[in-house]
mmCIF file of the N, C-alpha and C atoms, coordinates in Angstrom:
data_MODEL
# 
_entry.id   MODEL 
# 
loop_
_atom_site.group_PDB 
_atom_site.id 
_atom_site.type_symbol 
_atom_site.label_atom_id 
_atom_site.label_alt_id 
_atom_site.label_comp_id 
_atom_site.label_asym_id 
_atom_site.label_entity_id 
_atom_site.label_seq_id 
_atom_site.pdbx_PDB_ins_code 
_atom_site.Cartn_x 
_atom_site.Cartn_y 
_atom_site.Cartn_z 
_atom_site.occupancy 
_atom_site.B_iso_or_equiv 
_atom_site.pdbx_formal_charge 
_atom_site.auth_seq_id 
_atom_site.auth_comp_id 
_atom_site.auth_asym_id 
_atom_site.auth_atom_id 
_atom_site.pdbx_PDB_model_num 
ATOM 1   N N  . MET A 1 1  ? 8.837  -21.030 -14.275 1.00 0.00 ? 1  MET A N  1 
ATOM 2   C CA . MET A 1 1  ? 9.204  -19.863 -15.068 1.00 0.00 ? 1  MET A CA 1 
ATOM 3   C C  . MET A 1 1  ? 10.526 -20.022 -15.774 1.00 0.00 ? 1  MET A C  1 
ATOM 4   N N  . ASP A 1 2  ? 11.527 -20.594 -14.909 1.00 0.00 ? 2  ASP A N  1 
ATOM 5   C CA . ASP A 1 2  ? 12.880 -20.831 -15.506 1.00 0.00 ? 2  ASP A CA 1 
ATOM 6   C C  . ASP A 1 2  ? 12.785 -21.707 -16.725 1.00 0.00 ? 2  ASP A C  1 
ATOM 7   N N  . LYS A 1 3  ? 11.920 -22.693 -16.768 1.00 0.00 ? 3  LYS A N  1 
ATOM 8   C CA . LYS A 1 3  ? 11.910 -23.603 -17.843 1.00 0.00 ? 3  LYS A CA 1 
ATOM 9   C C  . LYS A 1 3  ? 11.376 -23.072 -19.144 1.00 0.00 ? 3  LYS A C  1 
ATOM 10  N N  . HIS A 1 4  ? 10.556 -21.893 -19.074 1.00 0.00 ? 4  HIS A N  1 
ATOM 11  C CA . HIS A 1 4  ? 9.979  -21.293 -20.292 1.00 0.00 ? 4  HIS A CA 1 
ATOM 12  C C  . HIS A 1 4  ? 10.618 -20.001 -20.522 1.00 0.00 ? 4  HIS A C  1 
ATOM 13  N N  . TRP A 1 5  ? 11.609 -19.507 -19.775 1.00 0.00 ? 5  TRP A N  1 
ATOM 14  C CA . TRP A 1 5  ? 12.178 -18.125 -19.838 1.00 0.00 ? 5  TRP A CA 1 
ATOM 15  C C  . TRP A 1 5  ? 12.780 -17.844 -21.283 1.00 0.00 ? 5  TRP A C  1 
ATOM 16  N N  . ASP A 1 6  ? 13.340 -18.749 -21.850 1.00 0.00 ? 6  ASP A N  1 
ATOM 17  C CA . ASP A 1 6  ? 13.881 -18.571 -23.181 1.00 0.00 ? 6  ASP A CA 1 
ATOM 18  C C  . ASP A 1 6  ? 12.883 -18.376 -24.308 1.00 0.00 ? 6  ASP A C  1 
ATOM 19  N N  . LYS A 1 7  ? 11.628 -18.650 -24.056 1.00 0.00 ? 7  LYS A N  1 
ATOM 20  C CA . LYS A 1 7  ? 10.559 -18.594 -24.887 1.00 0.00 ? 7  LYS A CA 1 
ATOM 21  C C  . LYS A 1 7  ? 9.774  -17.297 -24.816 1.00 0.00 ? 7  LYS A C  1 
ATOM 22  N N  . VAL A 1 8  ? 10.082 -16.523 -23.716 1.00 0.00 ? 8  VAL A N  1 
ATOM 23  C CA . VAL A 1 8  ? 9.427  -15.191 -23.525 1.00 0.00 ? 8  VAL A CA 1 
ATOM 24  C C  . VAL A 1 8  ? 10.035 -14.185 -24.410 1.00 0.00 ? 8  VAL A C  1 
ATOM 25  N N  . ASP A 1 9  ? 9.279  -13.503 -25.163 1.00 0.00 ? 9  ASP A N  1 
ATOM 26  C CA . ASP A 1 9  ? 9.776  -12.568 -26.079 1.00 0.00 ? 9  ASP A CA 1 
ATOM 27  C C  . ASP A 1 9  ? 9.974  -11.104 -25.470 1.00 0.00 ? 9  ASP A C  1 
ATOM 28  N N  . ASN A 1 10 ? 10.720 -10.281 -26.029 1.00 0.00 ? 10 ASN A N  1 
ATOM 29  C CA . ASN A 1 10 ? 11.004 -9.035  -25.479 1.00 0.00 ? 10 ASN A CA 1 
ATOM 30  C C  . ASN A 1 10 ? 9.741  -8.081  -25.505 1.00 0.00 ? 10 ASN A C  1 
ATOM 31  N N  . PHE A 1 11 ? 8.826  -8.277  -26.481 1.00 0.00 ? 11 PHE A N  1 
ATOM 32  C CA . PHE A 1 11 ? 7.658  -7.559  -26.486 1.00 0.00 ? 11 PHE A CA 1 
ATOM 33  C C  . PHE A 1 11 ? 6.824  -7.707  -25.216 1.00 0.00 ? 11 PHE A C  1 
ATOM 34  N N  . ARG A 1 12 ? 6.693  -8.889  -24.776 1.00 0.00 ? 12 ARG A N  1 
ATOM 35  C CA . ARG A 1 12 ? 5.899  -9.194  -23.487 1.00 0.00 ? 12 ARG A CA 1 
ATOM 36  C C  . ARG A 1 12 ? 6.603  -8.629  -22.312 1.00 0.00 ? 12 ARG A C  1 
ATOM 37  N N  . ILE A 1 13 ? 7.887  -8.727  -22.359 1.00 0.00 ? 13 ILE A N  1 
ATOM 38  C CA . ILE A 1 13 ? 8.596  -8.083  -21.142 1.00 0.00 ? 13 ILE A CA 1 
ATOM 39  C C  . ILE A 1 13 ? 8.474  -6.571  -21.147 1.00 0.00 ? 13 ILE A C  1 
ATOM 40  N N  . ASP A 1 14 ? 8.536  -5.940  -22.363 1.00 0.00 ? 14 ASP A N  1 
ATOM 41  C CA . ASP A 1 14 ? 8.395  -4.567  -22.484 1.00 0.00 ? 14 ASP A CA 1 
ATOM 42  C C  . ASP A 1 14 ? 7.038  -4.082  -22.007 1.00 0.00 ? 14 ASP A C  1 
ATOM 43  N N  . LYS A 1 15 ? 6.005  -4.890  -22.406 1.00 0.00 ? 15 LYS A N  1 
ATOM 44  C CA . LYS A 1 15 ? 4.607  -4.526  -22.005 1.00 0.00 ? 15 LYS A CA 1 
ATOM 45  C C  . LYS A 1 15 ? 4.487  -4.617  -20.534 1.00 0.00 ? 15 LYS A C  1 
ATOM 46  N N  . PHE A 1 16 ? 5.064  -5.644  -19.830 1.00 0.00 ? 16 PHE A N  1 
ATOM 47  C CA . PHE A 1 16 ? 5.041  -5.778  -18.500 1.00 0.00 ? 16 PHE A CA 1 
ATOM 48  C C  . PHE A 1 16 ? 5.742  -4.639  -17.717 1.00 0.00 ? 16 PHE A C  1 
ATOM 49  N N  . MET A 1 17 ? 6.847  -4.243  -18.184 1.00 0.00 ? 17 MET A N  1 
ATOM 50  C CA . MET A 1 17 ? 7.629  -3.100  -17.590 1.00 0.00 ? 17 MET A CA 1 
ATOM 51  C C  . MET A 1 17 ? 6.930  -1.829  -17.809 1.00 0.00 ? 17 MET A C  1 
ATOM 52  N N  . MET A 1 18 ? 6.190  -1.631  -18.846 1.00 0.00 ? 18 MET A N  1 
ATOM 53  C CA . MET A 1 18 ? 5.341  -0.451  -19.145 1.00 0.00 ? 18 MET A CA 1 
ATOM 54  C C  . MET A 1 18 ? 4.206  -0.431  -18.095 1.00 0.00 ? 18 MET A C  1 
ATOM 55  N N  . LEU A 1 19 ? 3.660  -1.606  -17.909 1.00 0.00 ? 19 LEU A N  1 
ATOM 56  C CA . LEU A 1 19 ? 2.563  -1.787  -16.790 1.00 0.00 ? 19 LEU A CA 1 
ATOM 57  C C  . LEU A 1 19 ? 3.210  -1.338  -15.505 1.00 0.00 ? 19 LEU A C  1 
ATOM 58  N N  . VAL A 1 20 ? 4.332  -1.713  -15.093 1.00 0.00 ? 20 VAL A N  1 
ATOM 59  C CA . VAL A 1 20 ? 4.956  -1.343  -13.876 1.00 0.00 ? 20 VAL A CA 1 
ATOM 60  C C  . VAL A 1 20 ? 5.079  0.094   -13.788 1.00 0.00 ? 20 VAL A C  1 
ATOM 61  N N  . ARG A 1 21 ? 5.614  0.812   -14.876 1.00 0.00 ? 21 ARG A N  1 
ATOM 62  C CA . ARG A 1 21 ? 5.684  2.214   -14.831 1.00 0.00 ? 21 ARG A CA 1 
ATOM 63  C C  . ARG A 1 21 ? 4.414  2.915   -14.680 1.00 0.00 ? 21 ARG A C  1 
ATOM 64  N N  . HIS A 1 22 ? 3.387  2.354   -15.395 1.00 0.00 ? 22 HIS A N  1 
ATOM 65  C CA . HIS A 1 22 ? 2.037  3.009   -15.300 1.00 0.00 ? 22 HIS A CA 1 
ATOM 66  C C  . HIS A 1 22 ? 1.518  2.951   -13.832 1.00 0.00 ? 22 HIS A C  1 
ATOM 67  N N  . VAL A 1 23 ? 1.700  1.711   -13.153 1.00 0.00 ? 23 VAL A N  1 
ATOM 68  C CA . VAL A 1 23 ? 1.223  1.566   -11.765 1.00 0.00 ? 23 VAL A CA 1 
ATOM 69  C C  . VAL A 1 23 ? 1.917  2.496   -10.865 1.00 0.00 ? 23 VAL A C  1 
ATOM 70  N N  . ILE A 1 24 ? 3.231  2.616   -11.067 1.00 0.00 ? 24 ILE A N  1 
ATOM 71  C CA . ILE A 1 24 ? 3.969  3.601   -10.179 1.00 0.00 ? 24 ILE A CA 1 
ATOM 72  C C  . ILE A 1 24 ? 3.489  5.030   -10.404 1.00 0.00 ? 24 ILE A C  1 
ATOM 73  N N  . SER A 1 25 ? 3.257  5.328   -11.659 1.00 0.00 ? 25 SER A N  1 
ATOM 74  C CA . SER A 1 25 ? 2.727  6.711   -11.943 1.00 0.00 ? 25 SER A CA 1 
ATOM 75  C C  . SER A 1 25 ? 1.304  6.964   -11.256 1.00 0.00 ? 25 SER A C  1 
ATOM 76  N N  . GLU A 1 26 ? 0.466  5.975   -11.248 1.00 0.00 ? 26 GLU A N  1 
ATOM 77  C CA . GLU A 1 26 ? -0.850 6.014   -10.617 1.00 0.00 ? 26 GLU A CA 1 
ATOM 78  C C  . GLU A 1 26 ? -0.672 6.161   -9.063  1.00 0.00 ? 26 GLU A C  1 
ATOM 79  N N  . VAL A 1 27 ? 0.224  5.360   -8.559  1.00 0.00 ? 27 VAL A N  1 
ATOM 80  C CA . VAL A 1 27 ? 0.428  5.341   -7.080  1.00 0.00 ? 27 VAL A CA 1 
ATOM 81  C C  . VAL A 1 27 ? 0.866  6.855   -6.681  1.00 0.00 ? 27 VAL A C  1 
ATOM 82  N N  . PHE A 1 28 ? 1.744  7.387   -7.444  1.00 0.00 ? 28 PHE A N  1 
ATOM 83  C CA . PHE A 1 28 ? 2.197  8.747   -7.059  1.00 0.00 ? 28 PHE A CA 1 
ATOM 84  C C  . PHE A 1 28 ? 1.032  9.815   -7.376  1.00 0.00 ? 28 PHE A C  1 
ATOM 85  N N  . SER A 1 29 ? 0.169  9.515   -8.300  1.00 0.00 ? 29 SER A N  1 
ATOM 86  C CA . SER A 1 29 ? -0.966 10.481  -8.465  1.00 0.00 ? 29 SER A CA 1 
ATOM 87  C C  . SER A 1 29 ? -1.891 10.340  -7.341  1.00 0.00 ? 29 SER A C  1 
ATOM 88  N N  . VAL A 1 30 ? -2.216 9.078   -6.875  1.00 0.00 ? 30 VAL A N  1 
ATOM 89  C CA . VAL A 1 30 ? -3.042 8.985   -5.635  1.00 0.00 ? 30 VAL A CA 1 
ATOM 90  C C  . VAL A 1 30 ? -2.497 9.675   -4.353  1.00 0.00 ? 30 VAL A C  1 
ATOM 91  N N  . LEU A 1 31 ? -1.213 9.456   -4.242  1.00 0.00 ? 31 LEU A N  1 
ATOM 92  C CA . LEU A 1 31 ? -0.500 10.085  -3.048  1.00 0.00 ? 31 LEU A CA 1 
ATOM 93  C C  . LEU A 1 31 ? -0.530 11.555  -3.185  1.00 0.00 ? 31 LEU A C  1 
ATOM 94  N N  . LYS A 1 32 ? -0.390 12.132  -4.364  1.00 0.00 ? 32 LYS A N  1 
ATOM 95  C CA . LYS A 1 32 ? -0.435 13.449  -4.494  1.00 0.00 ? 32 LYS A CA 1 
ATOM 96  C C  . LYS A 1 32 ? -1.911 14.092  -4.238  1.00 0.00 ? 32 LYS A C  1 
ATOM 97  N N  . LEU A 1 33 ? -2.972 13.400  -4.603  1.00 0.00 ? 33 LEU A N  1 
ATOM 98  C CA . LEU A 1 33 ? -4.290 13.800  -4.261  1.00 0.00 ? 33 LEU A CA 1 
ATOM 99  C C  . LEU A 1 33 ? -4.533 13.722  -2.655  1.00 0.00 ? 33 LEU A C  1 
ATOM 100 N N  . SER A 1 34 ? -3.860 12.869  -2.062  1.00 0.00 ? 34 SER A N  1 
ATOM 101 C CA . SER A 1 34 ? -4.053 12.833  -0.503  1.00 0.00 ? 34 SER A CA 1 
ATOM 102 C C  . SER A 1 34 ? -2.992 13.687  0.183   1.00 0.00 ? 34 SER A C  1 
ATOM 103 N N  . HIS A 1 35 ? -2.292 14.547  -0.592  1.00 0.00 ? 35 HIS A N  1 
ATOM 104 C CA . HIS A 1 35 ? -1.295 15.416  -0.117  1.00 0.00 ? 35 HIS A CA 1 
ATOM 105 C C  . HIS A 1 35 ? -0.150 14.595  0.602   1.00 0.00 ? 35 HIS A C  1 
ATOM 106 N N  . TYR A 1 36 ? 0.077  13.505  0.129   1.00 0.00 ? 36 TYR A N  1 
ATOM 107 C CA . TYR A 1 36 ? 1.187  12.592  0.660   1.00 0.00 ? 36 TYR A CA 1 
ATOM 108 C C  . TYR A 1 36 ? 0.993  12.288  2.147   1.00 0.00 ? 36 TYR A C  1 
ATOM 109 N N  . ASP A 1 37 ? -0.299 12.227  2.568   1.00 0.00 ? 37 ASP A N  1 
ATOM 110 C CA . ASP A 1 37 ? -0.598 11.853  3.966   1.00 0.00 ? 37 ASP A CA 1 
ATOM 111 C C  . ASP A 1 37 ? -0.433 10.343  4.076   1.00 0.00 ? 37 ASP A C  1 
ATOM 112 N N  . GLN A 1 38 ? -0.644 9.601   3.057   1.00 0.00 ? 38 GLN A N  1 
ATOM 113 C CA . GLN A 1 38 ? -0.529 8.099   3.294   1.00 0.00 ? 38 GLN A CA 1 
ATOM 114 C C  . GLN A 1 38 ? 0.573  7.507   2.740   1.00 0.00 ? 38 GLN A C  1 
ATOM 115 N N  . ILE A 1 39 ? 1.781  8.153   2.798   1.00 0.00 ? 39 ILE A N  1 
ATOM 116 C CA . ILE A 1 39 ? 3.044  7.693   2.197   1.00 0.00 ? 39 ILE A CA 1 
ATOM 117 C C  . ILE A 1 39 ? 3.701  6.612   2.947   1.00 0.00 ? 39 ILE A C  1 
ATOM 118 N N  . THR A 1 40 ? 3.161  6.339   4.212   1.00 0.00 ? 40 THR A N  1 
ATOM 119 C CA . THR A 1 40 ? 3.831  5.249   5.037   1.00 0.00 ? 40 THR A CA 1 
ATOM 120 C C  . THR A 1 40 ? 3.612  3.892   4.466   1.00 0.00 ? 40 THR A C  1 
ATOM 121 N N  . TRP A 1 41 ? 2.442  3.600   3.821   1.00 0.00 ? 41 TRP A N  1 
ATOM 122 C CA . TRP A 1 41 ? 2.206  2.275   3.267   1.00 0.00 ? 41 TRP A CA 1 
ATOM 123 C C  . TRP A 1 41 ? 3.102  2.082   2.064   1.00 0.00 ? 41 TRP A C  1 
ATOM 124 N N  . LEU A 1 42 ? 3.434  3.151   1.348   1.00 0.00 ? 42 LEU A N  1 
ATOM 125 C CA . LEU A 1 42 ? 4.309  3.002   0.113   1.00 0.00 ? 42 LEU A CA 1 
ATOM 126 C C  . LEU A 1 42 ? 5.742  2.742   0.654   1.00 0.00 ? 42 LEU A C  1 
ATOM 127 N N  . SER A 1 43 ? 6.183  3.465   1.678   1.00 0.00 ? 43 SER A N  1 
ATOM 128 C CA . SER A 1 43 ? 7.519  3.200   2.191   1.00 0.00 ? 43 SER A CA 1 
ATOM 129 C C  . SER A 1 43 ? 7.648  1.816   2.898   1.00 0.00 ? 43 SER A C  1 
ATOM 130 N N  . ASP A 1 44 ? 6.616  1.352   3.506   1.00 0.00 ? 44 ASP A N  1 
ATOM 131 C CA . ASP A 1 44 ? 6.625  0.005   4.103   1.00 0.00 ? 44 ASP A CA 1 
ATOM 132 C C  . ASP A 1 44 ? 6.721  -1.047  2.982   1.00 0.00 ? 44 ASP A C  1 
ATOM 133 N N  . PHE A 1 45 ? 5.947  -0.793  1.883   1.00 0.00 ? 45 PHE A N  1 
ATOM 134 C CA . PHE A 1 45 ? 5.955  -1.845  0.783   1.00 0.00 ? 45 PHE A CA 1 
ATOM 135 C C  . PHE A 1 45 ? 7.204  -1.914  0.057   1.00 0.00 ? 45 PHE A C  1 
ATOM 136 N N  . LEU A 1 46 ? 7.783  -0.637  -0.103  1.00 0.00 ? 46 LEU A N  1 
ATOM 137 C CA . LEU A 1 46 ? 9.141  -0.607  -0.874  1.00 0.00 ? 46 LEU A CA 1 
ATOM 138 C C  . LEU A 1 46 ? 10.279 -1.200  0.078   1.00 0.00 ? 46 LEU A C  1 
ATOM 139 N N  . SER A 1 47 ? 10.251 -0.938  1.305   1.00 0.00 ? 47 SER A N  1 
ATOM 140 C CA . SER A 1 47 ? 11.316 -1.552  2.196   1.00 0.00 ? 47 SER A CA 1 
ATOM 141 C C  . SER A 1 47 ? 11.137 -3.069  2.212   1.00 0.00 ? 47 SER A C  1 
ATOM 142 N N  . LYS A 1 48 ? 9.934  -3.526  2.249   1.00 0.00 ? 48 LYS A N  1 
ATOM 143 C CA . LYS A 1 48 ? 9.706  -4.984  2.265   1.00 0.00 ? 48 LYS A CA 1 
ATOM 144 C C  . LYS A 1 48 ? 10.249 -5.595  0.887   1.00 0.00 ? 48 LYS A C  1 
ATOM 145 N N  . PHE A 1 49 ? 9.807  -4.793  -0.176  1.00 0.00 ? 49 PHE A N  1 
ATOM 146 C CA . PHE A 1 49 ? 10.234 -5.343  -1.536  1.00 0.00 ? 49 PHE A CA 1 
ATOM 147 C C  . PHE A 1 49 ? 11.633 -5.337  -1.746  1.00 0.00 ? 49 PHE A C  1 
ATOM 148 N N  . ILE A 1 50 ? 12.371 -4.299  -1.316  1.00 0.00 ? 50 ILE A N  1 
ATOM 149 C CA . ILE A 1 50 ? 13.810 -4.203  -1.493  1.00 0.00 ? 50 ILE A CA 1 
ATOM 150 C C  . ILE A 1 50 ? 14.592 -5.204  -0.662  1.00 0.00 ? 50 ILE A C  1 
ATOM 151 N N  . ASN A 1 51 ? 14.080 -5.406  0.559   1.00 0.00 ? 51 ASN A N  1 
ATOM 152 C CA . ASN A 1 51 ? 14.846 -6.314  1.454   1.00 0.00 ? 51 ASN A CA 1 
ATOM 153 C C  . ASN A 1 51 ? 14.489 -7.774  1.261   1.00 0.00 ? 51 ASN A C  1 
ATOM 154 N N  . ALA A 1 52 ? 13.530 -8.103  0.434   1.00 0.00 ? 52 ALA A N  1 
ATOM 155 C CA . ALA A 1 52 ? 13.165 -9.448  0.123   1.00 0.00 ? 52 ALA A CA 1 
ATOM 156 C C  . ALA A 1 52 ? 14.150 -10.186 -0.785  1.00 0.00 ? 52 ALA A C  1 
ATOM 157 N N  . PRO A 1 53 ? 14.492 -11.427 -0.425  1.00 0.00 ? 53 PRO A N  1 
ATOM 158 C CA . PRO A 1 53 ? 15.405 -12.158 -1.341  1.00 0.00 ? 53 PRO A CA 1 
ATOM 159 C C  . PRO A 1 53 ? 14.815 -12.448 -2.708  1.00 0.00 ? 53 PRO A C  1 
ATOM 160 N N  . LEU A 1 54 ? 15.395 -11.978 -3.816  1.00 0.00 ? 54 LEU A N  1 
ATOM 161 C CA . LEU A 1 54 ? 14.940 -12.132 -5.101  1.00 0.00 ? 54 LEU A CA 1 
ATOM 162 C C  . LEU A 1 54 ? 15.914 -13.010 -5.928  1.00 0.00 ? 54 LEU A C  1 
ATOM 163 N N  . THR A 1 55 ? 15.366 -13.904 -6.731  1.00 0.00 ? 55 THR A N  1 
ATOM 164 C CA . THR A 1 55 ? 16.250 -14.653 -7.659  1.00 0.00 ? 55 THR A CA 1 
ATOM 165 C C  . THR A 1 55 ? 16.506 -13.870 -8.902  1.00 0.00 ? 55 THR A C  1 
ATOM 166 N N  . ALA A 1 56 ? 15.529 -13.121 -9.301  1.00 0.00 ? 56 ALA A N  1 
ATOM 167 C CA . ALA A 1 56 ? 15.699 -12.178 -10.507 1.00 0.00 ? 56 ALA A CA 1 
ATOM 168 C C  . ALA A 1 56 ? 15.436 -10.797 -10.015 1.00 0.00 ? 56 ALA A C  1 
ATOM 169 N N  . GLN A 1 57 ? 16.213 -9.896  -10.351 1.00 0.00 ? 57 GLN A N  1 
ATOM 170 C CA . GLN A 1 57 ? 16.150 -8.567  -9.891  1.00 0.00 ? 57 GLN A CA 1 
ATOM 171 C C  . GLN A 1 57 ? 15.713 -7.585  -10.982 1.00 0.00 ? 57 GLN A C  1 
ATOM 172 N N  . GLY A 1 58 ? 15.091 -8.008  -12.055 1.00 0.00 ? 58 GLY A N  1 
ATOM 173 C CA . GLY A 1 58 ? 14.738 -7.204  -13.062 1.00 0.00 ? 58 GLY A CA 1 
ATOM 174 C C  . GLY A 1 58 ? 13.631 -6.208  -12.683 1.00 0.00 ? 58 GLY A C  1 
ATOM 175 N N  . LEU A 1 59 ? 12.654 -6.709  -11.896 1.00 0.00 ? 59 LEU A N  1 
ATOM 176 C CA . LEU A 1 59 ? 11.539 -5.769  -11.457 1.00 0.00 ? 59 LEU A CA 1 
ATOM 177 C C  . LEU A 1 59 ? 12.019 -4.810  -10.550 1.00 0.00 ? 59 LEU A C  1 
ATOM 178 N N  . LEU A 1 60 ? 12.942 -5.114  -9.693  1.00 0.00 ? 60 LEU A N  1 
ATOM 179 C CA . LEU A 1 60 ? 13.510 -4.181  -8.851  1.00 0.00 ? 60 LEU A CA 1 
ATOM 180 C C  . LEU A 1 60 ? 14.372 -3.115  -9.540  1.00 0.00 ? 60 LEU A C  1 
ATOM 181 N N  . LEU A 1 61 ? 15.108 -3.497  -10.495 1.00 0.00 ? 61 LEU A N  1 
ATOM 182 C CA . LEU A 1 61 ? 15.811 -2.521  -11.330 1.00 0.00 ? 61 LEU A CA 1 
ATOM 183 C C  . LEU A 1 61 ? 14.904 -1.687  -12.094 1.00 0.00 ? 61 LEU A C  1 
ATOM 184 N N  . GLN A 1 62 ? 13.786 -2.166  -12.620 1.00 0.00 ? 62 GLN A N  1 
ATOM 185 C CA . GLN A 1 62 ? 12.782 -1.321  -13.357 1.00 0.00 ? 62 GLN A CA 1 
ATOM 186 C C  . GLN A 1 62 ? 12.179 -0.283  -12.409 1.00 0.00 ? 62 GLN A C  1 
ATOM 187 N N  . LEU A 1 63 ? 11.906 -0.730  -11.209 1.00 0.00 ? 63 LEU A N  1 
ATOM 188 C CA . LEU A 1 63 ? 11.349 0.202   -10.216 1.00 0.00 ? 63 LEU A CA 1 
ATOM 189 C C  . LEU A 1 63 ? 12.341 1.257   -9.869  1.00 0.00 ? 63 LEU A C  1 
ATOM 190 N N  . ALA A 1 64 ? 13.565 0.956   -9.677  1.00 0.00 ? 64 ALA A N  1 
ATOM 191 C CA . ALA A 1 64 ? 14.631 1.897   -9.424  1.00 0.00 ? 64 ALA A CA 1 
ATOM 192 C C  . ALA A 1 64 ? 14.810 2.922   -10.598 1.00 0.00 ? 64 ALA A C  1 
ATOM 193 N N  . ASP A 1 65 ? 14.636 2.365   -11.824 1.00 0.00 ? 65 ASP A N  1 
ATOM 194 C CA . ASP A 1 65 ? 14.844 3.163   -12.992 1.00 0.00 ? 65 ASP A CA 1 
ATOM 195 C C  . ASP A 1 65 ? 13.661 4.194   -13.192 1.00 0.00 ? 65 ASP A C  1 
ATOM 196 N N  . VAL A 1 66 ? 12.536 3.807   -12.869 1.00 0.00 ? 66 VAL A N  1 
ATOM 197 C CA . VAL A 1 66 ? 11.431 4.747   -13.221 1.00 0.00 ? 66 VAL A CA 1 
ATOM 198 C C  . VAL A 1 66 ? 10.872 5.539   -12.044 1.00 0.00 ? 66 VAL A C  1 
ATOM 199 N N  . TYR A 1 67 ? 11.347 5.302   -10.858 1.00 0.00 ? 67 TYR A N  1 
ATOM 200 C CA . TYR A 1 67 ? 10.834 5.879   -9.531  1.00 0.00 ? 67 TYR A CA 1 
ATOM 201 C C  . TYR A 1 67 ? 10.902 7.392   -9.596  1.00 0.00 ? 67 TYR A C  1 
ATOM 202 N N  . ILE A 1 68 ? 12.137 7.954   -9.862  1.00 0.00 ? 68 ILE A N  1 
ATOM 203 C CA . ILE A 1 68 ? 12.336 9.365   -9.784  1.00 0.00 ? 68 ILE A CA 1 
ATOM 204 C C  . ILE A 1 68 ? 11.645 10.055  -10.964 1.00 0.00 ? 68 ILE A C  1 
ATOM 205 N N  . VAL A 1 69 ? 11.815 9.320   -12.172 1.00 0.00 ? 69 VAL A N  1 
ATOM 206 C CA . VAL A 1 69 ? 11.194 9.975   -13.333 1.00 0.00 ? 69 VAL A CA 1 
ATOM 207 C C  . VAL A 1 69 ? 9.643  10.160  -13.161 1.00 0.00 ? 69 VAL A C  1 
ATOM 208 N N  . GLU A 1 70 ? 9.001  9.084   -12.655 1.00 0.00 ? 70 GLU A N  1 
ATOM 209 C CA . GLU A 1 70 ? 7.508  9.173   -12.449 1.00 0.00 ? 70 GLU A CA 1 
ATOM 210 C C  . GLU A 1 70 ? 7.152  10.195  -11.393 1.00 0.00 ? 70 GLU A C  1 
ATOM 211 N N  . LEU A 1 71 ? 7.960  10.196  -10.392 1.00 0.00 ? 71 LEU A N  1 
ATOM 212 C CA . LEU A 1 71 ? 7.722  11.123  -9.275  1.00 0.00 ? 71 LEU A CA 1 
ATOM 213 C C  . LEU A 1 71 ? 7.765  12.512  -9.785  1.00 0.00 ? 71 LEU A C  1 
ATOM 214 N N  . GLY A 1 72 ? 8.744  12.851  -10.630 1.00 0.00 ? 72 GLY A N  1 
ATOM 215 C CA . GLY A 1 72 ? 8.982  14.130  -11.253 1.00 0.00 ? 72 GLY A CA 1 
ATOM 216 C C  . GLY A 1 72 ? 7.785  14.500  -12.111 1.00 0.00 ? 72 GLY A C  1 
ATOM 217 N N  . LYS A 1 73 ? 7.263  13.631  -12.854 1.00 0.00 ? 73 LYS A N  1 
ATOM 218 C CA . LYS A 1 73 ? 6.098  13.830  -13.827 1.00 0.00 ? 73 LYS A CA 1 
ATOM 219 C C  . LYS A 1 73 ? 4.911  14.139  -12.958 1.00 0.00 ? 73 LYS A C  1 
ATOM 220 N N  . THR A 1 74 ? 4.745  13.433  -11.735 1.00 0.00 ? 74 THR A N  1 
ATOM 221 C CA . THR A 1 74 ? 3.513  13.656  -10.949 1.00 0.00 ? 74 THR A CA 1 
ATOM 222 C C  . THR A 1 74 ? 3.543  14.958  -10.239 1.00 0.00 ? 74 THR A C  1 
ATOM 223 N N  . ASP A 1 75 ? 4.702  15.327  -9.700  1.00 0.00 ? 75 ASP A N  1 
ATOM 224 C CA . ASP A 1 75 ? 4.894  16.443  -8.789  1.00 0.00 ? 75 ASP A CA 1 
ATOM 225 C C  . ASP A 1 75 ? 5.268  17.660  -9.512  1.00 0.00 ? 75 ASP A C  1 
ATOM 226 N N  . ASP A 1 76 ? 4.603  18.053  -10.662 1.00 0.00 ? 76 ASP A N  1 
ATOM 227 C CA . ASP A 1 76 ? 4.962  19.197  -11.294 1.00 0.00 ? 76 ASP A CA 1 
ATOM 228 C C  . ASP A 1 76 ? 4.419  20.421  -10.701 1.00 0.00 ? 76 ASP A C  1 
# 
């Protein structure tokens, strides 16, 4: 990935980050339908994801950026 990183255009990165936002939104929708009974798997996943050693933290920063916004949209 590092070898071809300079050839990745911003449009592809933006599409991937939009996919991440959509997945987070759908996760919150499913949790809301279950009345937040199954929230432990999300908290386990997020704690493993946050504590894992990452070489690039763009995905973690995107998750932190959209987490509260998408939760607010879902929990109206």
